[in-house]
N, C-alpha and C positions, 0 to 999 in steps of 0.2 A: 197739190195736183192729184187728180183722181186716178187711181190705179185701174187699169182695164184688164179684164180676164176674158180672153177669147175662149168660148166654151159652148157646150150644148147640154141640155138637161139629161139626155139619156146616158151621158158619159160618167161612169163612176170615177174615173181618173180626174176629170174636170171637177167633180164634186169634192174631191179631197182638197183641191186648191180653193174652191169657192167657199166651202165650209170654214176652212182656216181663215180666209179673209173676213168672212161674216162675223165669226166669233172673236176675231182679233180687235175689232173696232176700227180698222183702217177704212178710209174712204175709198170705195171701189165700185165698179159697175161691170156687169157682164156685157160682152159683145158676142152676139149669136154667130156660131159657125154652123152653116147648113151642111152638116157632115153627110147626111143621107142623100143629098143631091150633089156631092162631090166638091163642096166649097174648099175643103182642105187640100185638094189636089190642084187647085188653080195656081197660076203663076203668082198672082197677087198674094195668096196665102203663103206660098213657099218663100216669098220675100220676107215674110215675118218669121217663118219657121221652116227651114229646109227639110226637117223631118216629116213635114206634112201631117202633124198630129196636133190635137188639142188635149190639154189646155196650153195656152200661151199667155204669159203675163207681160204687160208693158207698164212700166213706171218711169215716165219721162223718157230718157234716152236708153233706158235699160230694158232689154227683152230677155225673158227666161222661158224655157219650156221644160217639160217633165215635172210631174206633180210633186215628187219628193224634193226637187230643187226649189220649186216655188214655195213649198211648205217651209223649207229651211230659210228662205229669204224672208218670209213673214216672221219667223222666229227671230232672226237676226235684227229685223227692223223694230219688233215690238217687245222682245224678251219673253214672248208667250209660247207655250206648247213644246218647249225644248227639254222640259224636266230640269232637274238639278244638274250642275256641271258634271258630277260624277256619273250621271245617268245618260249622258248624250250618246254614248256608243250603243247602249242598250236600246235607246229610242231608235237610232239608226238601224240597228240589227232587225228590229221588227218592221220598220218601213221597208227595208230591202226584202225581208222574208215575204211580206205581203205582196210587193210588186212582182216577185218571182213565183211564189207558191199559191197565192190566193187570187188577188185582183185580176191578174192577167188571165187566169183560167176561168174565173167567173165571167169576165168580160166576153171571152170567146164563147163559152157555153150559153150564156144568156143571149148573145147575138144569134147563134145557130138555132136556138129554140124559139126565138120570138121575132126576129127581124129578117129572117129568110122566108121565102114562100114555103108553105108546109111541105110541098112535094120535093123540095131541095134540101131538107133538113137531114143531115147524115146521122142516122140513128146509132150506128156503131161508135162513131166518134163522140157523140153526146154521152152515151153510156160510159165510155172510157173516161171522158173528162169528169163526169159526175163522181166516178170512183176516186179520182185524184182529189176532187174537191172535198169529199167526205173525209179524207185523210187530213186535209188542211183545216177543215172546221173542227175536227177532233183535237188537233194540235192546239188551236186557239182556245177551244172550250176547256181543255185540260189546264192550260196555262192560267186561265181566269178563275180557276177554283180557289176560293178564299181571297180573291182580289177584286177591288173595285175598278181598277184601271190596268192597262197592260204593263206600264212601267210607273213605279212610284205611286204617289198618293193624289195624283191629279191628271186631268186631260192633257195628253201630249200628241205629237205628230204620229206616234205609234197607233193611238186610238183613231185619229182622224183618217189615217191611211187604211187601217184594217176594216173600219166600219163602212166604208163608202158604198160598196156594191150591195151590202147586206140590207140596206134600207129600200131597195127597189122592189116594186110589187110584181114584176114579171117573173114567172117561174124559171128556175135554173137548177133545182135540186136542193134547195135550202129551205128548211122549215125551222123557224126559231124554237118551236116547242121540242125539237129533238136535241137542242143544245141549250140547256137551262142557264149555264153560266154566260153564254153569249147573249141570250135573251135578256138577262138582267143587265148586262153591260150596255147593250143597245138602248135599253130603257133609260139608263143613267145618262147616256149621251143625248138622247132626244129630250131629256128633261133639263139640259143645260140652257140657261137663258140665252136667247138669240138663235137657238138651233132652228133650222128649216129643212124640210124635205127637199131632195134634189129637184123635184119638179116645181117646187115653189121658189127655189133659189136661183135657178138658171132657166133661160128660154130654151124651148125644145121639149116636146112631149110626144109619145107615140100617137096620142089622140089627134095631134096636128096633121098626121098623115093618114088617119083612118078614112 
């Protein structure tokens, strides 16, 4: 049975789940969520996910939301991306760090800077958020000094979570050249066989609304 991932291309959180599915080799397909026209707030979508968020994975009778949960389900199903048994809590630590300290803040900053009308973009909030993001990028860049991957010697959910928003082209205060360890790490991820850019992996692109 084909796994379905309700997602949209602009969502870094959806990309975490979509990239894990793509690299896992599981049979899956994306289902477009027209987020920018409010599809996630409809009664039909809330029947799938009461949190009114994407991504949502459906696999037969099973429905899961939250990218970290979906990533763990893929790991449990395939044995991939979990690291060694002794590393599972370290992988989880970085997934949770990303969700709280990096992805959530990148997501909001990128939205404010790119998806709001220019006259409604709150400059002071954006400046504040970019300061917090610089601290997060520095933490990740420092951790990657002398390492190929965030945890252990291979790609894990820690990498798939932390990399997600950093592949998007829209500006949000991140320049890869400022963080050489992150830059090299992102290049390793994108060189992984089967890797795809978020706009190639999922339906939905800012150009669709241009």
